[in-house]
N, C-alpha and C positions, 0 to 999 in steps of 0.2 A: 720383725730383720730388713732391713733396706737391701733395696734390689742390686744385688749385686752383676758386675759383667756377664757375658755368656761364657769367658773364658775361666770365669770360678769354677773350682772344685763342690762339687756340694759338701765336704767332707773339709776344704780349707777354710778357721774359721776366718780370716782377718779379712779385713775391711778395703772395698780396691780405692786406691790411690790414682782419682782424676780419674776424667771422660774415658769412654776407649777413644785411644789408637791406635793398634796395630792389628792386624789378622794373623793366626797361626794357624797353622797345618800341619796336618801331620804326614804320610807316604801318599797316602792314597787321594791328598786334598781335600778329607773335612776337616772343616776350619769352623772357627771362632774368633768373632773381635775381643778383646782386648786392654782393659787399659795396664799400662807401664808393669805393675807389680802381678797384676795376675797372669798377662801375658810369659811376663819372664820363667810364672813358676809353670805354667804350661808348657813351655818351651821345653824346660827343663826335665820334665817330664817324658819326654815324648820322644820317643826313636827316630831318626829321620825328621825331625821337623822344623819348619821354616819360618819367618815370620816377614810379614811385609809391614807398611803405613799405612793407613787410611788416608784419604785425599785430605784429610782437613789434620794431621797427624802434625806436630812440632816438628822442625827441621830434629833430624839425630832420633826417635823416636823407638825409627826397628835396631838401631844399630846398642841403644842403651836397654832394650831387650835384651837382644840376642850376646849383650856381653854381661848382661845381670845372670840369664838363665847359667850362662859357663860353670859360675861359681852354687850352682844352689841344687841340693840333693831332688833327683826324684822324688815328688811325694814328697815333700820334706815337710807336712804335715803330721806323715804319720812317724810315731815316735820305735825308739827299738833301736836292734844294733842293725849296724850296714857295715857287711865285708864285702860283698857281690859288685863286682864293676856295676851291674846295674842298677848296685843302690847308693852310689854315690855319683856326686858330679864328673864334668867332664872334666874340671879342673883336675880334683883330685885325681882321677885315672892318669891323666897325663902327668902328673907328681910322683906315680908310682913306677910307672915306665921309664921314669929319668933315675932311679931309684940303684 
């Protein structure tokens, strides 16, 4: 298998989409550089995560990752029922609160 960016979870079977362009940090400032695809998937799986562009990132990379993560369920590569708020995307949780 080809090498993937550090933000790609070992159980996530998807390939990178481009080079690393963002750093995703967790609540204690541990982080990983990632392509936009895996950066978004990692950010979606963290509580209190943040995303920052790498110095040579194309304009808007961090915003695209942030926006994409909003609609991605945590650990989205894992199958099974998802009913608890911690298993749903931020967008799904917002929609539930407005019902």
